[in-house]
KEFI-426034 format. One record per residue (C-alpha): residue number from 1; residue in one letter; x, z, y. Coordinates in Angstrom, 3 decimals, padded with zeros to 6 digits. Example, Ala and Ser with C-alpha at 12.3 -4.5 7.8 and 13.67 -1.06 7.14 Angstrom:
<nodes>
num = 1 | residu = a | X = 012.300 | Z = 007.800 | Y = -004.500 $
num = 2 | residu = s | X = 013.670 | Z = 007.140 | Y = -001.060 $
</nodes>
This chain:
<nodes>
num = 1 | residu = m | X = 043.286 | Z = 120.105 | Y = -162.076 $
num = 2 | residu = l | X = 046.176 | Z = 121.023 | Y = -164.363 $
num = 3 | residu = n | X = 046.836 | Z = 124.719 | Y = -163.762 $
num = 4 | residu = g | X = 045.622 | Z = 125.467 | Y = -167.265 $
num = 5 | residu = y | X = 048.642 | Z = 123.625 | Y = -168.657 $
num = 6 | residu = i | X = 051.235 | Z = 125.802 | Y = -166.901 $
num = 7 | residu = a | X = 053.285 | Z = 127.719 | Y = -169.533 $
num = 8 | residu = h | X = 052.104 | Z = 125.348 | Y = -172.264 $
num = 9 | residu = p | X = 054.016 | Z = 122.500 | Y = -173.930 $
num = 10 | residu = v | X = 054.097 | Z = 119.083 | Y = -172.290 $
num = 11 | residu = s | X = 052.716 | Z = 117.778 | Y = -175.608 $
num = 12 | residu = d | X = 049.402 | Z = 119.394 | Y = -174.644 $
num = 13 | residu = v | X = 049.296 | Z = 117.218 | Y = -171.487 $
num = 14 | residu = a | X = 050.223 | Z = 114.155 | Y = -173.595 $
num = 15 | residu = r | X = 047.281 | Z = 114.844 | Y = -175.911 $
num = 16 | residu = r | X = 044.969 | Z = 114.479 | Y = -172.918 $
num = 17 | residu = f | X = 046.622 | Z = 111.561 | Y = -171.069 $
num = 18 | residu = g | X = 048.744 | Z = 109.849 | Y = -173.680 $
num = 19 | residu = p | X = 052.547 | Z = 109.655 | Y = -173.653 $
num = 20 | residu = p | X = 054.281 | Z = 109.834 | Y = -170.277 $
num = 21 | residu = a | X = 055.337 | Z = 106.558 | Y = -168.667 $
num = 22 | residu = s | X = 058.763 | Z = 107.959 | Y = -167.835 $
num = 23 | residu = s | X = 060.870 | Z = 111.091 | Y = -167.534 $
num = 24 | residu = s | X = 063.830 | Z = 111.967 | Y = -165.333 $
num = 25 | residu = d | X = 066.277 | Z = 114.782 | Y = -164.785 $
num = 26 | residu = a | X = 064.922 | Z = 117.168 | Y = -162.116 $
num = 27 | residu = g | X = 068.101 | Z = 119.322 | Y = -161.921 $
num = 28 | residu = d | X = 068.617 | Z = 122.935 | Y = -163.042 $
num = 29 | residu = g | X = 067.944 | Z = 121.881 | Y = -166.663 $
num = 30 | residu = k | X = 064.400 | Z = 120.766 | Y = -165.835 $
num = 31 | residu = t | X = 062.811 | Z = 117.367 | Y = -166.460 $
num = 32 | residu = t | X = 060.025 | Z = 115.577 | Y = -164.619 $
num = 33 | residu = f | X = 057.487 | Z = 113.683 | Y = -166.759 $
num = 34 | residu = q | X = 055.373 | Z = 111.008 | Y = -165.054 $
num = 35 | residu = w | X = 052.016 | Z = 109.461 | Y = -165.919 $
num = 36 | residu = m | X = 050.227 | Z = 106.642 | Y = -164.120 $
num = 37 | residu = l | X = 046.494 | Z = 107.002 | Y = -164.641 $
num = 38 | residu = y | X = 044.080 | Z = 104.190 | Y = -163.742 $
num = 39 | residu = g | X = 040.313 | Z = 104.014 | Y = -163.644 $
num = 40 | residu = i | X = 037.333 | Z = 102.461 | Y = -161.900 $
num = 41 | residu = g | X = 035.474 | Z = 104.173 | Y = -159.044 $
num = 42 | residu = q | X = 032.211 | Z = 103.304 | Y = -157.408 $
num = 43 | residu = p | X = 030.644 | Z = 105.146 | Y = -154.485 $
num = 44 | residu = s | X = 026.967 | Z = 105.885 | Y = -154.869 $
num = 45 | residu = g | X = 024.449 | Z = 103.538 | Y = -153.288 $
num = 46 | residu = f | X = 021.493 | Z = 104.568 | Y = -151.172 $
num = 47 | residu = a | X = 017.801 | Z = 103.787 | Y = -150.922 $
num = 48 | residu = s | X = 015.547 | Z = 104.058 | Y = -147.901 $
num = 49 | residu = s | X = 011.861 | Z = 103.555 | Y = -147.434 $
num = 50 | residu = g | X = 010.404 | Z = 103.176 | Y = -143.979 $
num = 51 | residu = g | X = 007.884 | Z = 100.517 | Y = -144.733 $
num = 52 | residu = s | X = 010.443 | Z = 098.756 | Y = -146.922 $
num = 53 | residu = l | X = 012.782 | Z = 099.716 | Y = -149.698 $
num = 54 | residu = l | X = 016.466 | Z = 099.135 | Y = -149.180 $
num = 55 | residu = y | X = 019.193 | Z = 099.574 | Y = -151.727 $
num = 56 | residu = s | X = 022.890 | Z = 099.173 | Y = -151.172 $
num = 57 | residu = a | X = 025.449 | Z = 099.536 | Y = -153.957 $
num = 58 | residu = s | X = 029.081 | Z = 099.555 | Y = -153.008 $
num = 59 | residu = q | X = 031.679 | Z = 097.500 | Y = -154.806 $
num = 60 | residu = a | X = 033.660 | Z = 099.082 | Y = -157.628 $
num = 61 | residu = y | X = 037.324 | Z = 099.707 | Y = -156.920 $
num = 62 | residu = q | X = 040.378 | Z = 100.566 | Y = -158.952 $
num = 63 | residu = t | X = 041.621 | Z = 104.148 | Y = -158.831 $
num = 64 | residu = e | X = 045.073 | Z = 105.377 | Y = -159.671 $
num = 65 | residu = c | X = 046.749 | Z = 108.711 | Y = -159.956 $
num = 66 | residu = r | X = 050.479 | Z = 109.408 | Y = -160.229 $
num = 67 | residu = l | X = 050.816 | Z = 112.621 | Y = -162.214 $
num = 68 | residu = l | X = 054.150 | Z = 114.480 | Y = -162.274 $
num = 69 | residu = i | X = 054.796 | Z = 117.402 | Y = -164.606 $
num = 70 | residu = i | X = 057.840 | Z = 119.592 | Y = -164.008 $
num = 71 | residu = a | X = 059.010 | Z = 121.235 | Y = -167.227 $
num = 72 | residu = a | X = 061.789 | Z = 123.455 | Y = -168.586 $
num = 73 | residu = p | X = 063.100 | Z = 123.242 | Y = -172.163 $
num = 74 | residu = s | X = 061.997 | Z = 125.864 | Y = -174.677 $
num = 75 | residu = v | X = 064.999 | Z = 125.105 | Y = -176.876 $
num = 76 | residu = e | X = 068.559 | Z = 124.298 | Y = -175.831 $
num = 77 | residu = n | X = 069.425 | Z = 120.594 | Y = -175.447 $
num = 78 | residu = a | X = 065.890 | Z = 119.443 | Y = -176.112 $
num = 79 | residu = p | X = 065.586 | Z = 115.654 | Y = -175.555 $
num = 80 | residu = p | X = 062.710 | Z = 114.577 | Y = -173.297 $
num = 81 | residu = t | X = 061.150 | Z = 112.679 | Y = -176.218 $
num = 82 | residu = e | X = 060.353 | Z = 116.008 | Y = -177.894 $
num = 83 | residu = l | X = 057.416 | Z = 116.925 | Y = -175.645 $
num = 84 | residu = e | X = 056.556 | Z = 120.014 | Y = -177.710 $
num = 85 | residu = n | X = 059.922 | Z = 121.523 | Y = -176.653 $
num = 86 | residu = w | X = 059.224 | Z = 121.276 | Y = -172.903 $
num = 87 | residu = i | X = 057.129 | Z = 123.899 | Y = -171.121 $
num = 88 | residu = v | X = 055.076 | Z = 122.987 | Y = -168.051 $
num = 89 | residu = q | X = 056.237 | Z = 124.847 | Y = -164.922 $
num = 90 | residu = g | X = 054.342 | Z = 122.904 | Y = -162.258 $
num = 91 | residu = w | X = 052.586 | Z = 119.667 | Y = -161.430 $
num = 92 | residu = q | X = 051.793 | Z = 117.241 | Y = -158.592 $
num = 93 | residu = a | X = 049.119 | Z = 114.536 | Y = -158.430 $
num = 94 | residu = n | X = 048.938 | Z = 111.806 | Y = -155.808 $
num = 95 | residu = g | X = 046.445 | Z = 108.883 | Y = -155.455 $
num = 96 | residu = n | X = 042.818 | Z = 108.056 | Y = -154.990 $
num = 97 | residu = g | X = 041.985 | Z = 108.694 | Y = -158.667 $
num = 98 | residu = c | X = 043.255 | Z = 112.245 | Y = -158.930 $
num = 99 | residu = m | X = 040.750 | Z = 115.020 | Y = -159.555 $
</nodes>
């Protein structure tokens, strides 16, 4: 999902998903940036004909994905608000809306 962002600035991730919802100290000089991504999902319906045509469409549901980016600073004492100065080292995604 996000391996292409590893070794790139966190600002690249923010261009895709918007600004992070929060950031926190991850220790060892690293920072964790968090996004909460929401969407709408809908399973596909089905049709059957065995003398009659049936169609069933499932109800739409809300999806969510909690995305965490672990990053290291590219410059000393970079504040977390300067996303271009943080380099992605890893990521985690949890939820029913994660790809």
